[in-house]
LUMFISE-417884 format. One record per residue: residue in three letters; x, y, z of N, C-alpha, C in turn. Coordinates in steps of 0.1 Angstrom, whole numbers. Layout:
<rs>
   res     n.u     n.v     n.w    ca.u    ca.v    ca.w     c.u     c.v     c.w
   ALA       X       Y       Z       X       Y       Z       X       Y       Z
...
</rs>
This chain:
<rs>
   res     n.u     n.v     n.w    ca.u    ca.v    ca.w     c.u     c.v     c.w
   MET     166    1164    2199     179    1159    2198     180    1144    2199
   ARG     187    1137    2190     188    1123    2190     202    1119    2195
   TYR     202    1109    2204     214    1104    2209     216    1090    2204
   PHE     228    1085    2202     231    1072    2197     227    1062    2208
   SER     227    1065    2220     222    1056    2231     217    1065    2242
   ALA     206    1060    2248     199    1069    2258     194    1060    2269
   TYR     193    1066    2281     188    1059    2293     179    1069    2300
   SER     171    1063    2309     163    1072    2318     172    1078    2328
   ALA     169    1090    2333     178    1096    2343     170    1103    2354
   LEU     176    1105    2365     170    1113    2376     178    1126    2376
   THR     172    1137    2375     178    1150    2374     175    1158    2387
   ILE     185    1163    2393     184    1171    2405     190    1184    2403
   GLY     183    1195    2404     188    1208    2401     188    1218    2412
   MET     193    1230    2410     193    1241    2420     188    1253    2413
   ALA     181    1261    2421     176    1274    2416     187    1284    2419
   GLY     184    1297    2414     193    1308    2417     206    1307    2410
   GLY     207    1302    2398     220    1302    2391     230    1292    2395
   LEU     227    1283    2405     236    1272    2409     235    1261    2399
   PRO     244    1252    2400     245    1241    2389     234    1232    2389
   LEU     231    1227    2377     221    1217    2374     229    1205    2370
   SER     227    1193    2377     236    1182    2374     227    1169    2374
   THR     232    1159    2368     225    1146    2367     232    1136    2375
   PHE     225    1129    2384     230    1118    2391     221    1106    2389
   ALA     226    1095    2383     218    1083    2381     227    1072    2378
   ALA     222    1060    2379     230    1048    2376     234    1048    2361
   GLN     225    1052    2352     228    1053    2338     222    1066    2332
   PRO     229    1077    2333     223    1089    2329     222    1090    2313
   SER     214    1099    2308     211    1100    2294     221    1110    2287
   GLY     222    1109    2274     229    1119    2267     243    1115    2264
   PRO     251    1124    2258     265    1122    2254     273    1119    2267
   GLN     280    1108    2267     288    1104    2279     298    1093    2276
   ALA     307    1091    2285     316    1080    2286     317    1076    2301
   ASP     321    1065    2304     322    1061    2318     334    1053    2321
   VAL     339    1053    2334     350    1045    2338     347    1041    2353
   GLN     351    1029    2357     349    1025    2371     363    1021    2376
   CYS     366    1026    2388     379    1024    2394     377    1019    2408
   HIS     384    1007    2411     383    1002    2425     392    1011    2434
   TYR     388    1010    2447     396    1016    2457     411    1011    2456
   SER     420    1020    2457     434    1017    2456     441    1017    2470
   HIS     442    1029    2476     449    1030    2489     445    1043    2496
   THR     449    1044    2509     446    1055    2517     459    1062    2522
   LEU     460    1075    2521     472    1083    2525     467    1096    2531
   ALA     475    1102    2540     472    1115    2544     479    1125    2535
   ASP     477    1124    2522     483    1132    2512     473    1139    2503
   ASP     477    1151    2498     469    1158    2488     478    1166    2479
   ALA     480    1160    2467     489    1165    2457     484    1178    2451
   ILE     472    1181    2452     467    1194    2446     468    1205    2456
   MET     462    1203    2468     462    1214    2478     474    1215    2487
   MET     481    1204    2489     493    1203    2497     504    1195    2490
   PRO     508    1200    2478     518    1192    2471     532    1191    2478
   GLY     537    1179    2478     550    1177    2484     550    1175    2499
   GLU     538    1177    2506     537    1176    2520     531    1163    2524
   ALA     539    1152    2523     535    1139    2526     531    1137    2541
   GLY     519    1132    2543     514    1129    2556     508    1141    2564
   MET     507    1152    2557     503    1164    2564     488    1168    2561
   ALA     482    1161    2552     468    1164    2549     458    1155    2556
   MET     445    1157    2553     435    1148    2559     437    1134    2552
   TRP     431    1124    2558     431    1111    2552     423    1111    2539
   HIS     429    1106    2529     422    1105    2516     422    1090    2511
   ASP     410    1087    2505     409    1074    2498     411    1076    2483
   PHE     420    1068    2478     424    1071    2464     419    1060    2455
   PHE     416    1064    2442     412    1055    2432     420    1058    2419
   GLY     421    1048    2410     428    1050    2398     442    1047    2399
   ASN     451    1057    2396     465    1055    2396     470    1050    2409
   THR     477    1039    2409     481    1033    2422     493    1039    2428
   ALA     500    1048    2421     512    1055    2426     509    1069    2432
   THR     496    1073    2432     493    1086    2436     497    1089    2451
   ASP     504    1100    2453     508    1104    2466     509    1120    2466
   ALA     516    1125    2476     517    1139    2477     525    1146    2466
   ASN     533    1138    2460     542    1143    2449     537    1141    2435
   SER     525    1136    2434     520    1133    2421     517    1145    2412
   THR     519    1144    2399     515    1153    2389     509    1145    2377
   SER     503    1152    2368     498    1145    2356     510    1137    2349
   ASP     522    1143    2349     533    1137    2342     537    1124    2350
   THR     537    1124    2363     541    1112    2370     530    1101    2369
   LEU     517    1105    2368     506    1096    2366     508    1088    2352
   LEU     511    1096    2342     513    1090    2329     526    1082    2328
   ALA     536    1086    2336     548    1078    2336     547    1065    2344
   ASN     537    1064    2353     535    1053    2361     521    1048    2359
   PRO     518    1042    2348     504    1040    2344     496    1028    2350
   GLU     500    1023    2362     493    1012    2368     480    1018    2374
   THR     469    1012    2371     456    1018    2376     446    1008    2380
   THR     437    1012    2389     426    1003    2393     414    1005    2384
   CYS     415    1013    2374     403    1016    2366     402    1005    2355
   ASN     389    1004    2351     387     993    2341     390     997    2327
   ASN     394    1010    2325     398    1014    2312     413    1018    2313
   LEU     422    1011    2306     436    1013    2307     441    1027    2301
   ALA     432    1034    2294     435    1047    2289     434    1057    2300
   ASP     428    1054    2312     426    1063    2323     436    1061    2334
   ASN     447    1069    2334     457    1068    2345     455    1079    2355
   SER     443    1085    2355     440    1096    2364     440    1092    2378
   ALA     441    1102    2387     440    1100    2401     427    1107    2406
   TYR     419    1100    2413     407    1105    2419     408    1103    2434
   TRP     404    1112    2442     404    1110    2457     394    1118    2464
   VAL     390    1112    2476     379    1118    2484     384    1116    2499
   PRO     379    1124    2508     382    1122    2522     377    1109    2528
   ALA     385    1103    2537     381    1091    2543     368    1093    2551
   LEU     360    1082    2553     347    1083    2559     346    1073    2571
   ARG     339    1078    2581     336    1069    2592     322    1071    2596
   LEU     316    1060    2601     302    1060    2606     301    1066    2619
   GLU     288    1067    2624     285    1073    2637     292    1066    2648
   ASP     294    1053    2647     300    1046    2658     315    1046    2657
   GLY     321    1053    2648     335    1054    2647     342    1044    2637
   THR     334    1035    2631     339    1026    2622     343    1033    2609
   VAL     356    1031    2605     361    1037    2592     357    1027    2581
   VAL     350    1032    2571     346    1024    2560     354    1028    2547
   ARG     361    1019    2541     368    1022    2529     358    1020    2517
   PRO     358    1029    2507     350    1027    2496     353    1015    2488
   ALA     343    1009    2481     346     997    2473     351    1002    2459
   TYR     346    1012    2454     349    1017    2441     343    1031    2438
   GLN     347    1037    2428     340    1049    2423     337    1047    2408
   LYS     325    1051    2404     322    1050    2390     319    1065    2385
   THR     326    1069    2375     325    1082    2370     319    1082    2356
   TYR     309    1091    2355     303    1094    2342     308    1107    2337
   TYR     314    1107    2325     318    1120    2319     307    1124    2310
   GLN     301    1135    2312     288    1139    2306     287    1153    2301
   ALA     277    1156    2293     275    1169    2288     260    1171    2283
   LYS     256    1183    2282     243    1186    2276     245    1197    2266
   ASN     236    1197    2256     235    1208    2246     249    1211    2239
   VAL     255    1200    2235     268    1201    2229     268    1207    2215
   GLU     256    1206    2208     255    1213    2195     257    1228    2196
   GLN     252    1234    2207     254    1248    2209     266    1252    2216
   PHE     270    1243    2226     282    1245    2234     291    1233    2233
   PRO     299    1231    2222     307    1219    2221     318    1219    2232
   LEU     323    1207    2234     333    1204    2245     347    1205    2239
   HIS     356    1209    2249     370    1208    2246     375    1196    2255
   SER     386    1190    2250     391    1179    2257     399    1183    2269
   PHE     401    1174    2279     408    1177    2291     423    1180    2287
   PRO     429    1191    2291     443    1193    2288     452    1185    2297
   ARG     463    1182    2292     473    1175    2301     477    1184    2312
   GLY     477    1178    2324     480    1186    2336     469    1192    2344
   LEU     456    1190    2338     445    1197    2345     442    1190    2358
   GLU     439    1199    2368     435    1194    2381     422    1202    2385
   LEU     412    1194    2391     399    1200    2394     395    1196    2408
   LEU     387    1205    2415     382    1203    2428     367    1204    2428
   VAL     360    1197    2437     346    1198    2438     342    1197    2453
   GLY     332    1204    2457     327    1204    2471     334    1214    2480
   ASP     330    1213    2492     335    1223    2502     338    1216    2515
   HIS     351    1216    2518     356    1208    2530     352    1216    2543
   GLN     345    1227    2542     340    1234    2553     325    1235    2552
   GLY     319    1227    2544     304    1227    2542     296    1224    2554
   THR     284    1231    2555     276    1228    2566     261    1225    2562
   LYS     258    1225    2549     245    1223    2545     245    1217    2531
   PRO     233    1212    2526     233    1205    2513     237    1214    2502
   SER     243    1207    2492     247    1214    2479     241    1207    2468
   PRO     228    1208    2465     222    1200    2454     228    1203    2441
   GLY     230    1192    2433     236    1194    2420     251    1194    2420
   VAL     257    1196    2432     272    1195    2434     275    1182    2442
   VAL     269    1180    2453     270    1168    2462     257    1162    2464
   ASN     255    1150    2461     243    1143    2464     246    1129    2470
   TYR     236    1123    2476     237    1111    2484     228    1100    2478
   PHE     233    1088    2478     225    1077    2472     224    1066    2482
   CYS     213    1060    2483     211    1048    2491     205    1037    2482
   GLN     211    1026    2480     206    1015    2472     192    1011    2476
   GLY     183    1013    2467     169    1010    2470     160    1023    2472
   LEU     167    1034    2475     160    1046    2477     163    1057    2467
   GLY     174    1056    2460     178    1066    2450     187    1077    2455
   TYR     186    1089    2448     195    1100    2451     187    1111    2459
   SER     195    1118    2467     189    1129    2474     200    1140    2477
   ALA     196    1152    2477     206    1163    2481     208    1163    2496
   VAL     199    1156    2503     200    1155    2518     203    1141    2522
   PRO     214    1139    2530     217    1125    2533     206    1117    2540
   PHE     205    1105    2537     194    1096    2543     197    1093    2557
   GLU     187    1095    2566     189    1092    2580     186    1077    2582
   ASN     180    1070    2572     177    1056    2574     180    1049    2560
   CYS     192    1044    2558     195    1037    2546     195    1022    2549
   PRO     185    1015    2545     183    1001    2549     191     992    2540
   PRO     193     979    2543     199     969    2534     189     968    2522
   TYR     195     966    2510     187     963    2498     185     949    2496
   ALA     193     940    2503     192     926    2503     197     921    2516
   PRO     193     909    2520     198     903    2533     213     905    2535
   GLY     218     913    2545     232     914    2547     239     923    2538
   LYS     232     931    2529     239     939    2519     233     953    2519
   LEU     242     963    2521     238     977    2521     248     985    2513
   GLN     243     994    2506     252    1003    2498     247    1017    2499
   PHE     257    1027    2501     254    1041    2499     265    1047    2491
   ASN     262    1058    2484     272    1065    2476     272    1080    2480
   ILE     283    1086    2477     284    1101    2477     287    1104    2462
   ALA     279    1113    2456     280    1116    2442     285    1131    2441
   LEU     295    1133    2433     301    1146    2432     302    1150    2417
   ALA     297    1162    2414     297    1168    2401     307    1179    2400
   PHE     318    1177    2393     329    1187    2392     325    1199    2383
   PRO     331    1210    2385     328    1222    2376     333    1219    2362
   ASN     326    1224    2352     328    1221    2338     332    1232    2329
   CYS     336    1244    2335     340    1255    2327     354    1259    2332
   TRP     364    1258    2324     378    1260    2328     382    1274    2323
   ASP     391    1281    2330     396    1294    2326     405    1294    2315
   GLY     410    1282    2310     419    1282    2299     433    1285    2301
   LYS     436    1289    2314     450    1293    2317     456    1285    2329
   ASN     449    1283    2339     454    1277    2352     451    1262    2352
   LEU     461    1254    2351     458    1240    2351     455    1235    2366
   LYS     461    1243    2375     460    1239    2389     452    1249    2397
   PRO     442    1245    2405     435    1254    2414     444    1257    2426
   GLY     441    1268    2433     448    1271    2446     438    1273    2457
   LYS     443    1277    2469     434    1279    2480     425    1291    2478
   THR     430    1301    2470     422    1313    2467     419    1314    2453
   LEU     424    1304    2445     422    1305    2430     413    1294    2425
   LYS     402    1298    2418     393    1289    2412     398    1288    2397
   ASN     401    1276    2393     405    1275    2378     393    1270    2370
   ALA     382    1266    2377     370    1262    2370     358    1265    2378
   VAL     346    1267    2370     333    1270    2377     323    1262    2369
   TYR     310    1263    2373     300    1256    2367     293    1264    2356
   ALA     289    1257    2345     281    1264    2335     268    1268    2340
   VAL     262    1278    2334     249    1283    2337     240    1281    2325
   LYS     230    1273    2326     222    1270    2314     231    1265    2303
   ASP     240    1256    2306     249    1250    2297     260    1259    2291
   ALA     260    1272    2294     269    1282    2288     280    1285    2299
   CYS     292    1286    2294     303    1290    2303     304    1305    2304
   PRO     308    1311    2316     309    1325    2317     322    1330    2310
   ALA     323    1343    2307     334    1348    2299     348    1346    2305
   ALA     349    1346    2318     361    1344    2325     366    1329    2325
   TYR     356    1320    2322     359    1306    2322     353    1300    2309
   PRO     359    1303    2298     352    1301    2285     354    1286    2280
   VAL     362    1278    2286     365    1265    2280     355    1254    2286
   LYS     346    1249    2278     336    1239    2282     343    1226    2282
   LEU     342    1219    2294     347    1205    2295     336    1195    2298
   PRO     339    1182    2296     329    1172    2301     328    1174    2316
   THR     315    1172    2321     313    1172    2335     317    1158    2341
   ILE     325    1159    2351     329    1147    2358     320    1144    2369
   ASN     311    1134    2367     302    1130    2378     307    1117    2384
   MET     313    1119    2396     319    1108    2403     310    1102    2414
   ASN     307    1089    2414     299    1083    2424     308    1073    2432
   VAL     310    1077    2444     318    1069    2453     310    1059    2461
   ALA     312    1046    2460     303    1036    2465     309    1030    2478
   TYR     301    1029    2488     305    1023    2501     296    1011    2503
   GLU     301     999    2505     294     987    2506     296     981    2520
   LEU     285     977    2526     286     971    2540     279     957    2540
   ASP     285     948    2547     278     935    2550     271     937    2563
   SER     258     941    2562     250     945    2574     236     943    2572
   ASP     229     939    2582     214     938    2582     208     950    2590
   THR     216     960    2593     212     972    2601     213     984    2592
   ALA     202     992    2593     202    1005    2585     213    1014    2590
   VAL     218    1023    2581     228    1033    2584     222    1047    2583
   ASP     226    1055    2593     222    1069    2592     234    1077    2585
   ILE     232    1079    2572     243    1086    2565     245    1100    2570
   SER     234    1106    2575     236    1120    2579     245    1121    2591
   LYS     248    1110    2598     257    1111    2610     271    1106    2606
   ALA     273    1102    2594     287    1098    2590     296    1111    2590
   GLN     308    1109    2591     318    1120    2592     329    1117    2581
   LEU     335    1128    2577     346    1128    2567     358    1134    2573
   SER     370    1129    2569     382    1134    2574     385    1149    2570
   LEU     391    1156    2580     395    1170    2577     410    1171    2580
   ASP     416    1182    2576     430    1184    2578     433    1183    2593
   PRO     444    1177    2597     448    1176    2611     453    1190    2616
   VAL     453    1192    2629     457    1204    2635     467    1201    2646
   MET     476    1211    2649     485    1209    2660     479    1213    2673
   GLU     479    1204    2683     473    1207    2696     484    1202    2707
   ASN     489    1212    2714     499    1208    2725     511    1201    2719
   GLY     515    1206    2707     527    1200    2700     524    1187    2693
   LYS     512    1182    2693     509    1170    2686     499    1172    2675
   MET     501    1164    2664     492    1164    2653     479    1156    2657
   VAL     468    1163    2656     455    1156    2660     446    1155    2648
   GLU     440    1143    2646     431    1141    2635     418    1149    2637
   LYS     412    1154    2627     399    1161    2628     389    1155    2618
   TRP     376    1155    2622     366    1150    2613     354    1160    2612
   GLY     348    1161    2600     337    1170    2598     324    1163    2594
   SER     314    1170    2593     301    1164    2589     301    1159    2575
   ILE     290    1151    2572     289    1146    2558     288    1157    2548
   TYR     285    1169    2552     283    1180    2543     297    1186    2539
   THR     308    1181    2544     321    1185    2540     326    1176    2528
   ALA     317    1168    2523     321    1160    2511     327    1168    2500
   HIS     338    1163    2495     345    1169    2484     354    1159    2476
   GLY     359    1163    2465     367    1154    2457     378    1161    2449
   ASP     388    1153    2445     399    1159    2437     400    1150    2424
   PHE     404    1156    2413     407    1149    2401     420    1155    2395
   MET     429    1146    2392     441    1149    2385     442    1141    2372
   ASN     441    1149    2361     440    1142    2348     451    1133    2344
   GLY     448    1121    2341     458    1111    2336     454    1103    2324
   TRP     443    1108    2318     439    1102    2305     450    1104    2295
   THR     452    1094    2286     462    1096    2275     456    1108    2267
   GLU     465    1115    2260     460    1127    2253     450    1122    2242
   GLN     453    1111    2235     444    1107    2225     431    1102    2230
   ALA     431    1096    2242     418    1092    2248     410    1104    2252
   ALA     416    1115    2257     409    1127    2261     403    1133    2248
   THR     410    1133    2237     406    1139    2225     394    1131    2219
   PHE     395    1118    2219     385    1109    2214     372    1111    2222
   MET     373    1113    2235     361    1114    2244     352    1126    2239
   THR     359    1137    2235     351    1148    2231     348    1148    2216
   ASP     359    1147    2208     358    1149    2193     351    1137    2186
   GLN     353    1125    2191     347    1113    2184     335    1107    2192
   CYS     331    1113    2203     321    1108    2211     310    1118    2216
   MET     314    1126    2226     304    1134    2232     299    1146    2224
   ASN     307    1151    2215     303    1162    2207     293    1158    2195
   PHE     291    1145    2194     283    1140    2183     268    1144    2184
   PRO     260    1141    2194     263    1135    2207     262    1120    2207
   MET     270    1114    2215     270    1099    2215     273    1094    2229
   ASP     267    1083    2232     271    1075    2244     281    1065    2241
   CYS     294    1067    2244     305    1058    2241     307    1048    2251
   GLY     300    1049    2263     302    1039    2273     317    1037    2277
   LYS     321    1025    2276     335    1022    2280     345    1023    2268
   LYS     340    1025    2256     348    1024    2244     356    1037    2241
   ILE     364    1041    2251     373    1052    2249     387    1046    2247
   PRO     394    1047    2236     406    1040    2233     418    1046    2240
   TYR     428    1038    2242     441    1043    2247     448    1051    2236
   SER     447    1047    2223     452    1054    2212     443    1051    2200
   TYR     444    1059    2189     436    1056    2177     442    1065    2166
   SER     437    1061    2154     441    1069    2142     430    1069    2132
   ALA     428    1080    2125     419    1081    2114     427    1079    2101
   PRO     420    1076    2090     427    1073    2077     437    1084    2073
   LEU     449    1080    2069     458    1089    2063     455    1091    2048
   ALA     450    1081    2042     445    1081    2028     435    1070    2027
   GLU     426    1072    2017     416    1062    2014     411    1064    1999
   ALA     405    1054    1994     400    1055    1980     392    1042    1977
   THR     382    1044    1968     375    1033    1962     380    1031    1947
   VAL     384    1019    1944     388    1016    1930     378    1007    1924
   ALA     373    1010    1912     363    1003    1905     369     996    1892
   ALA     365     984    1890     370     976    1878     366     983    1865
   ASP     355     990    1865     350     996    1853     355    1011    1851
   GLY     363    1015    1861     369    1028    1860     359    1039    1865
   SER     347    1036    1870     338    1046    1874     343    1053    1887
   ILE     339    1065    1889     343    1073    1900     331    1074    1910
   ASN     334    1072    1923     324    1074    1933     321    1089    1935
   GLU     309    1093    1933     306    1108    1934     304    1113    1948
   ASN     303    1104    1958     300    1108    1971     313    1106    1980
   PRO     320    1117    1983     333    1116    1990     331    1111    2005
   ALA     319    1111    2010     316    1107    2023     315    1092    2025
   GLU     317    1084    2014     315    1070    2015     326    1063    2006
   LEU     329    1051    2011     337    1041    2003     328    1030    1999
   LEU     330    1025    1987     321    1014    1982     329    1001    1980
   VAL     322     990    1983     328     977    1982     318     968    1975
   ARG     323     961    1964     314     951    1957     322     940    1952
   GLY     318     928    1955     323     916    1949     313     910    1940
   ASP     317     904    1929     307     899    1920     314     888    1911
   SER     311     876    1913     317     865    1906     311     864    1892
   LYS     298     868    1890     292     867    1877     295     879    1868
   LYS     297     891    1875     301     903    1867     313     910    1873
   PRO     325     903    1871     337     909    1877     340     923    1873
   GLY     335     927    1862     337     941    1857     331     951    1866
   LEU     322     947    1875     315     956    1884     321     957    1898
   ARG     332     950    1900     338     949    1914     344     963    1918
   LYS     343     965    1931     348     977    1937     356     973    1950
   ILE     367     979    1952     376     976    1964     379     989    1971
   ALA     378     990    1984     381    1001    1992     395     999    1998
   TYR     403    1010    1998     416    1010    2005     417    1020    2015
   LEU     422    1017    2027     424    1026    2038     438    1025    2043
   LYS     445    1036    2045     458    1036    2050     458    1044    2064
   PHE     463    1037    2074     463    1043    2088     477    1044    2093
   ALA     480    1053    2102     491    1052    2111     488    1041    2122
   VAL     497    1034    2126     495    1023    2136     494    1030    2149
   PRO     482    1028    2156     480    1034    2169     491    1029    2179
   GLU     495    1039    2188     506    1036    2197     503    1025    2207
   TRP     513    1016    2209     512    1005    2219     519    1010    2231
   PRO     513    1008    2243     519    1013    2256     533    1007    2258
   ALA     543    1015    2261     556    1010    2263     557    1001    2275
   ASP     548    1002    2285     550     994    2297     542     980    2295
   LYS     536     978    2284     528     965    2282     535     956    2273
   ASP     536     943    2277     542     933    2268     533     929    2257
   ILE     537     932    2245     528     930    2233     525     915    2231
   ASP     534     906    2236     532     892    2234     522     885    2244
   THR     521     891    2256     514     885    2267     502     893    2272
   ASP     501     906    2270     490     914    2275     477     910    2268
   LYS     467     907    2276     454     903    2270     443     914    2272
   ASP     446     925    2279     436     935    2281     435     945    2270
   LEU     446     947    2262     445     956    2251     442     949    2238
   VAL     433     955    2230     429     949    2218     428     960    2207
   TYR     433     957    2195     431     965    2183     418     962    2176
   HIS     410     972    2173     398     971    2165     398     981    2154
   LEU     391     978    2143     388     987    2133     373     991    2135
   ARG     370    1004    2137     356    1008    2139     352    1014    2126
   THR     341    1010    2121     335    1015    2108     320    1017    2110
   VAL     314    1026    2102     300    1026    2101     297    1022    2086
   ALA     290    1010    2085     289    1004    2072     276     996    2071
   GLY     272     993    2059     260     986    2057     258     982    2042
   ASN     249     972    2040     245     968    2027     235     978    2021
   VAL     239     984    2010     230     994    2004     222     989    1992
   THR     223     976    1989     216     970    1978     202     965    1983
   ASP     202     958    1994     189     952    2000     191     950    2015
   ALA     182     943    2021     182     940    2035     190     928    2039
   THR     195     921    2029     202     908    2032     216     910    2038
   ALA     219     902    2048     232     903    2055     242     895    2046
   GLY     254     900    2047     265     894    2040     279     897    2046
   MET     289     892    2040     303     893    2045     310     903    2036
   ILE     319     911    2043     330     918    2036     343     913    2042
   TYR     354     915    2035     366     908    2039     378     919    2039
   PHE     387     917    2048     398     927    2050     411     920    2047
   TYR     420     927    2039     433     921    2035     443     932    2038
   GLN     455     927    2041     467     936    2043     474     939    2030
   CYS     477     951    2028     484     956    2015     496     964    2019
   ASN     505     966    2008     516     974    2011     512     989    2011
   ASN     521     997    2015     517    1011    2018     522    1021    2008
   ASP     528    1017    1997     533    1026    1987     523    1030    1977
   TRP     513    1037    1981     502    1042    1972     497    1056    1978
   GLN     491    1063    1969     484    1075    1972     471    1075    1963
   PRO     460    1080    1968     447    1079    1961     447    1084    1947
   GLU     455    1095    1944     455    1101    1931     462    1092    1921
   ASN     470    1082    1926     477    1073    1917     471    1059    1915
   LEU     460    1057    1922     453    1044    1921     444    1042    1909
   SER     445    1030    1904     435    1026    1893     434    1011    1895
   TRP     424    1006    1887     422     991    1888     435     984    1884
   GLY     442     989    1874     454     983    1869     466     987    1877
   ALA     465     996    1887     476    1000    1895     472    1001    1910
   ARG     469     989    1915     465     987    1929     476     982    1937
   PRO     477     985    1950     487     980    1959     486     965    1960
   ALA     498     959    1961     498     944    1963     493     941    1977
   CYS     485     931    1978     478     927    1990     480     912    1993
   SER     478     908    2006     479     894    2009     467     887    2003
   THR     469     874    2002     458     866    1996     449     860    2007
   ASP     454     860    2019     447     855    2031     439     866    2038
   THR     427     863    2041     418     872    2048     423     874    2062
   LYS     425     887    2066     429     890    2080     418     890    2089
   THR     406     895    2085     394     894    2093     382     896    2084
   ALA     370     894    2089     358     896    2080     347     902    2089
   LEU     337     908    2083     326     914    2090     313     910    2083
   TYR     304     905    2092     291     901    2087     281     913    2090
   LEU     275     919    2080     267     930    2083     255     930    2073
   ASP     244     937    2078     232     939    2071     231     953    2066
   HIS     218     958    2064     216     971    2058     216     982    2068
   ASN     216     978    2081     215     989    2092     229     996    2092
   ARG     229    1009    2092     241    1016    2093     244    1019    2107
   GLU     254    1013    2113     257    1014    2127     272    1011    2129
   TYR     277    1014    2141     291    1012    2143     294     997    2143
   ARG     304     993    2136     309     979    2136     323     979    2140
   TYR     326     969    2149     339     967    2154     345     954    2149
   SER     356     955    2142     363     943    2136     376     941    2144
   ASN     378     929    2149     390     926    2156     402     924    2146
   VAL     412     933    2148     424     932    2139     436     931    2148
   ASP     434     925    2160     445     926    2170     457     918    2166
   ALA     456     906    2162     468     898    2158     476     905    2147
   TRP     469     910    2137     474     917    2126     482     929    2130
   LEU     476     938    2139     483     950    2143     494     948    2153
   ARG     493     938    2161     504     935    2170     516     931    2162
   GLN     514     923    2152     525     919    2143     531     932    2137
   ALA     523     941    2133     528     953    2127     537     961    2136
   VAL     532     962    2149     540     969    2159     554     962    2161
   LYS     553     948    2162     566     941    2164     575     942    2152
   ASN     569     944    2140     577     947    2128     582     961    2127
   GLN     578     969    2137     582     984    2137     576     991    2125
   GLN     564     987    2121     557     994    2111     550    1007    2117
   THR     550    1017    2109     544    1030    2114     530    1032    2107
   GLU     528    1025    2095     516    1026    2088     511    1012    2084
   ILE     498    1011    2081     493     998    2076     481    1002    2066
   THR     480     994    2056     470     995    2046     460     983    2047
   ILE     447     986    2046     437     976    2047     429     977    2034
   ALA     427     966    2027     418     966    2015     405     959    2020
   VAL     394     964    2016     381     958    2019     374     954    2006
   GLU     371     941    2006     365     935    1994     351     929    1998
   GLY     342     928    1988     329     922    1991     329     907    1988
   ASN     317     901    1991     316     887    1987     312     886    1973
   ASP     308     874    1968     306     872    1954     291     874    1950
   SER     283     880    1959     269     881    1956     265     892    1947
   GLY     274     902    1945     271     913    1937     264     925    1944
   ARG     263     923    1957     257     934    1966     267     945    1968
   LEU     262     957    1969     271     968    1972     270     972    1986
   PHE     282     974    1992     284     978    2006     290     991    2007
   SER     285     999    2016     290    1013    2018     296    1015    2032
   ILE     308    1021    2032     315    1024    2044     317    1039    2045
   ASP     313    1045    2057     315    1060    2058     330    1063    2058
   SER     333    1073    2051     347    1076    2048     353    1087    2058
   ALA     365    1090    2057     371    1101    2065     365    1114    2063
   GLU     358    1116    2052     351    1129    2049     337    1130    2056
   SER     333    1119    2062     320    1118    2069     322    1122    2083
   LYS     310    1123    2091     311    1126    2105     315    1114    2113
   THR     314    1102    2107     317    1090    2114     328    1082    2106
   PRO     340    1087    2106     351    1081    2098     356    1068    2104
   PRO     362    1059    2095     368    1047    2100     379    1051    2110
   LEU     380    1043    2121     391    1045    2131     397    1032    2134
   LEU     410    1033    2135     418    1021    2140     421    1024    2155
   MET     416    1016    2164     416    1019    2178     423    1008    2186
   LEU     430    1012    2196     436    1003    2206     429    1006    2219
   THR     420     996    2223     413     998    2236     418     988    2246
   GLY     417     993    2259     421     984    2270     411     985    2280
   TYR     403     974    2282     392     973    2291     393     960    2299
   ARG     392     961    2312     392     949    2320     381     950    2331
   LYS     375     939    2335     364     939    2344     370     940    2358
</rs>
């Protein structure tokens, strides 16, 4: 199997039908990732104790900054402020608060989550449904859970057993993580788990059981704790918050061993982002990294128009050719898109985190020489069946953007941000892009909507 991007990985498994999962800084295979800084701490749990503010164990929250006991996927999407580096992810992630052996409470610095899968050709993924909530781990755990909960010490790697001696990796710098792999087979019915209801389980040899038939991306969440210390830490002696109990009429905090590690996920990805993650990324298989868009669109219509009237015999490609010496051989590609949605809470004039791009797979098919192709804005009153060289849509004379490319067929990202922002402000719902070649006579090919790698107009929001 070939992946578009691959990394070396450390794989930790379990025997006896228990889950096999990957924990590494950069795992291999189809995946996407997001990193979310610590947001806040509350004694709330919107999944297991909804509406009961202050009655749960202490939890450290990441992602959506408004997460509390009353949160739902709908409230997360309605209040999209997030600590995550991808603005398409308004999800809530939380884990129990942690304290060291000496009683020092340590807040996590951040969590980095890899959304991953294996064997997608045989077992393709479904996107996360709106409203989905998932749990991982056992808050009553007393022993290791390899492949579900693992422990990391910077400089030593991962282990199913917590390190008794996690030393500084640099003078005054120490880091340890708790890594959690969520179940990846959903029952297809229950969005919310309960105290006695499992709405998701783990795949066995990548296959989902009949009662949980919907294969999802595996959420591998790595919660990072950073200390300014020259002294090693015994992670095995760390404790995690448990639900409080009433003793003599008073609410008393309780703490459990490190083996009670667990986590919660409440889906807040935009619906288009969740769809893109599976349908345009992981099912390829492909490593999309951080390039999961807030919104996107595939072509509504497309066509190649040739000056000599010739017809392109391959529906999976669009052809572009400019030729000052032989203008009768020119070819122009036209693409019509719906304008991807701009977030209602973001100021289109001032926001710098969101950017519109046109993603294409394209290359020079004449030779290995690199050259330019150019993009122009056109009117939208056309359909492919009505196009000819003499009946082409009217287009701007100024180039909106250009792309320098060689013969390698790979993903190309062209910045069309100013152009698309203006379209949004003009309340346009569609936009047409004409692609023309340079004057060299070289032929350029762009994968079409009929291919496995169609052109996509994407709005991505990424911040460091």
